[in-house]
C-alpha positions in Angstrom: -4.5 0.8 -24.3 -7.1 3.0 -25.9 -10.6 2.4 -27.3 -12.1 3.6 -30.3 -15.3 5.7 -30.5 -17.2 2.8 -31.9 -16.2 0.7 -29.0 -17.4 3.2 -26.7 -20.5 3.5 -28.3 -21.0 -0.2 -28.4 -20.2 -0.7 -24.5 -22.5 1.9 -23.6 -25.5 -0.3 -25.2 -23.9 -3.5 -23.9 -26.5 -5.9 -21.8 -25.4 -4.9 -18.5 -27.6 -7.8 -17.2 -25.8 -10.4 -18.9 -22.4 -8.8 -18.0 -22.8 -8.8 -14.4 -24.6 -12.2 -14.3 -21.6 -13.7 -16.0 -18.7 -11.9 -14.7 -19.8 -10.6 -11.3 -22.4 -13.3 -10.0 -21.7 -13.1 -6.4 -22.3 -9.1 -6.5 -26.0 -9.6 -7.8 -29.3 -11.1 -7.0 -31.7 -12.2 -10.1 -35.2 -11.7 -9.8 -36.9 -12.8 -13.0 -36.0 -10.6 -15.9 -34.2 -8.2 -13.4 -31.0 -8.3 -11.4 -30.3 -6.1 -8.2 -26.8 -5.4 -6.6 -26.6 -7.2 -3.4 -24.8 -4.3 -1.8 -27.3 -1.7 -2.7 -30.6 -3.5 -3.9 -32.2 -0.1 -5.2 -29.9 -0.4 -8.1 -31.6 -2.8 -10.9 -30.7 -3.8 -14.4 -33.2 -5.2 -16.9 -32.2 -8.2 -19.0 -31.6 -7.4 -22.8 -30.8 -3.6 -22.0 -28.0 -1.6 -21.2 -27.6 0.6 -18.3 -29.1 0.8 -14.8 -31.3 2.7 -12.5 -30.9 3.5 -8.7 -34.4 3.6 -7.3 -33.6 5.4 -4.1 -31.7 8.3 -5.5 -33.0 8.1 -9.1 -29.6 8.0 -10.6 -29.4 6.4 -14.0 -26.8 5.7 -16.7 -25.5 3.4 -19.3 -23.6 0.3 -18.9 -20.0 2.0 -18.9 -21.3 4.6 -16.3 -22.4 1.7 -14.0 -19.1 -0.2 -14.2 -16.9 3.2 -13.7 -19.4 4.8 -10.7 -20.4 1.4 -8.8 -17.8 -1.3 -9.6 -14.4 0.8 -9.7 -13.5 -0.1 -13.3 -11.4 2.8 -15.0 -13.1 4.1 -18.2 -10.9 1.9 -20.7 -11.3 -1.1 -18.9 -15.0 -0.8 -18.7 -15.4 -0.4 -22.3 -12.9 -3.3 -23.2 -14.8 -5.5 -21.1 -18.3 -4.6 -22.2 -17.2 -4.9 -25.9 -16.0 -8.4 -25.5 -19.5 -9.5 -23.6 -20.0 -12.2 -26.4 -17.0 -14.1 -25.1 -17.1 -13.3 -21.7 -18.0 -16.9 -20.5 -14.2 -17.8 -21.2 -12.7 -14.5 -20.3 -13.5 -14.6 -16.6 -13.1 -11.4 -14.4 -11.1 -8.4 -15.8 -7.7 -8.4 -14.2 -6.4 -4.9 -12.8 -2.7 -5.2 -12.4 -2.0 -1.5 -13.7 -3.9 1.7 -14.0 -3.2 4.6 -16.3 -3.6 7.8 -13.9 -5.3 11.0 -15.6 -2.5 13.3 -17.5 -1.5 15.9 -15.0 -2.3 19.6 -16.0 0.3 22.5 -15.6 -2.0 24.5 -13.4 -4.5 23.9 -10.6 -6.9 26.7 -10.9 -9.9 24.6 -11.6 -9.4 22.3 -8.4 -8.8 25.2 -6.1 -11.8 27.0 -7.1 -13.9 23.9 -6.8 -12.5 22.6 -3.6 -12.5 25.9 -1.8 -16.2 26.2 -2.8 -16.6 22.9 -0.9 -15.0 23.9 2.2 -11.4 23.0 1.7 -9.0 25.3 3.2 -5.9 26.5 1.3 -3.7 24.9 3.8 -5.1 21.5 3.3 -5.2 21.9 -0.5 -1.3 23.0 -0.5 -0.7 20.2 1.7 -2.5 17.4 -0.2 -0.9 18.7 -3.6 2.4 18.8 -1.8 2.0 15.3 -0.9 1.1 14.2 -4.4 -2.4 13.0 -3.1 -4.1 15.5 -5.2 -3.6 17.1 -8.5 -5.6 18.8 -11.4 -5.9 16.6 -14.8 -6.0 18.3 -18.1 -9.8 18.2 -18.3 -9.8 20.1 -15.1 -10.9 17.3 -13.0 -9.8 17.0 -9.3 -7.7 13.8 -9.3 -7.2 12.1 -5.6 -4.3 9.8 -5.9 -2.7 7.3 -3.4 0.8 7.6 -2.3 1.7 4.5 -4.3 -0.2 5.3 -7.4 -2.4 2.3 -7.1 -5.7 4.1 -6.7 -7.2 7.3 -7.7 -10.5 9.0 -7.7 -11.4 11.7 -10.1 -14.0 14.4 -9.7 -15.6 16.9 -12.3 -15.2 20.4 -11.3 -17.5 22.3 -13.8 -20.9 23.2 -12.3 -23.8 21.0 -13.6 -21.6 18.3 -15.3 -20.8 15.8 -12.7 -18.1 13.4 -13.5 -16.6 10.6 -11.4 -13.9 8.1 -12.4 -12.1 5.4 -10.2 -9.1 3.3 -11.0 -7.4 0.9 -8.7 -4.9 -1.9 -8.9 -6.6 -4.5 -6.9 -10.3 -4.3 -5.1 -8.9 -3.3 -1.7 -6.9 -0.1 -2.7 -7.9 3.2 -1.2 -6.9 6.7 -1.1 -5.8 7.8 2.6 -4.8 11.0 4.4 -2.2 10.5 7.3 -1.8 13.8 9.3 0.8 12.1 11.4 3.0 9.2 12.0 1.2 8.4 15.1 -2.2 7.0 14.1 -4.6 5.3 16.5 -7.8 4.9 14.3 -9.0 5.0 10.7 -12.1 6.4 9.5 -13.6 4.8 6.6 -15.4 7.3 4.3 -16.9 6.9 0.8 -14.8 9.4 -1.1 -11.5 11.3 -0.6 -13.5 14.4 -0.4 -15.5 13.2 2.3 -12.4 11.8 4.1 -10.9 15.3 3.9 -14.0 16.9 5.1 -14.3 14.8 8.2 -10.6 15.6 9.0 -11.4 19.4 8.8 -14.4 19.0 11.0 -12.2 17.1 13.5 -9.7 19.9 13.1 -11.9 22.7 13.3 -14.0 21.2 16.5 -10.5 20.7 18.1 -11.1 17.0 18.6 -8.1 15.1 20.0 -8.5 12.5 17.2 -8.1 15.0 14.4 -4.2 14.3 13.8 -4.1 11.0 15.1 -6.4 9.1 12.6 -5.9 7.9 9.1 -8.8 9.3 6.6 -9.5 6.9 4.0 -11.6 7.3 0.7 -12.9 3.9 -0.8 -14.9 5.3 -3.6 -18.1 3.9 -2.7 -19.8 1.5 -0.1 -19.6 -1.4 -2.4 -15.8 -1.8 -1.8 -15.9 -4.2 1.0 -12.4 -5.6 0.5 -10.9 -2.1 1.0 -13.2 -1.9 4.1 -11.7 -5.4 5.3 -8.0 -4.1 4.5 -8.2 -0.9 6.5 -9.8 -2.5 9.6 -7.0 -5.3 9.6 -4.5 -2.4 9.8 -6.0 0.0 12.4 -9.2 0.0 14.7 -11.8 1.1 12.2 -14.8 3.5 12.1 -17.2 3.2 9.6 -18.1 6.8 8.5 -20.1 6.4 5.4 -23.0 8.4 4.0 -26.3 9.0 5.6 -28.3 7.5 3.0 -29.8 4.0 2.2 -26.8 2.8 0.6 -24.8 3.9 3.8 -27.3 1.9 6.1 -26.7 -1.3 3.9 -22.9 -1.0 4.4 -23.4 -0.3 8.1 -25.5 -3.4 8.5 -23.0 -5.4 6.6 -20.4 -4.3 9.0 -22.2 -4.3 12.4 -19.0 -5.2 14.2 -17.5 -1.8 13.3 -18.4 1.4 15.6 -20.0 3.8 13.2 -20.1 7.6 12.7 -23.0 9.3 10.6 -23.1 12.6 9.0 -26.0 14.9 9.9 -26.6 15.8 6.4 -26.3 13.3 3.7 -22.2 13.4 3.6 -19.4 14.8 5.5 -18.8 17.5 3.0 -22.3 18.7 3.2 -21.9 18.8 6.8 -18.6 20.7 6.3 -20.1 23.3 4.1 -23.3 23.7 6.4 -20.9 24.3 9.3 -18.7 27.0 7.6 -21.7 28.6 6.1 -23.4 28.8 9.4 -20.1 30.1 11.2 -20.7 27.3 13.7 -18.4 24.3 13.0 -17.8 23.5 16.7 -21.8 23.6 17.3 -22.9 21.7 14.6 -20.1 18.9 14.8 -20.1 18.5 18.6 -23.5 16.7 19.1 
């Protein structure tokens, strides 16, 4: 399925307030002419307008941006659903029975440069790509893909041009790194990059659980279905970001033990630890 340039322009300006109220009523709370996300109340949308704003991070974007970044739509599905908003009451929630993975590039130069700059070792890069858990797409993005191809998370690699896209077959899908066959716990992280970063921190610190844990990336704290699926399989530790959204997630899942990064997320912890050449001292707290 493809979308036209006209559809994309229309979708970006679509009334996000109306769309979420009709398609995702259980995920939002109405306050007069505004609605807030229940999972992250700092994210707001105003009636009659396209787009959103997160008042805790000052992040903002158009209606397509919101569905891709925070509701785990792929780009094409987001555009298609938003351009059908006038008939949405009969359409119901969009179905996600299949996803189209970004086209794979012939080289890996961009993602190798980007991810080594974020603390990934050459060994872990080779391991991820050799296991088909990571590849570079034709736009130079880093694409973290599940083994079954039912989930992907794409990250932009160009400085100053952030890009994030996610696609999944169902709401409970996620990305995971399993260092061994004998797993005793699962760490639930917000992104695949954070999941790998936590694995490397455990590995560098010679922690026993390093190779006996499953490291999961769920593409955002709003993905409660993925959290529930993971904890049904293994004893789980919630390891989401050290920010307001992460705290809301920890409060929603009080029954789970949690691990909080020193900085905003595990990748920042990894970068700081490597730059100060004291991984063991920083992480063994």
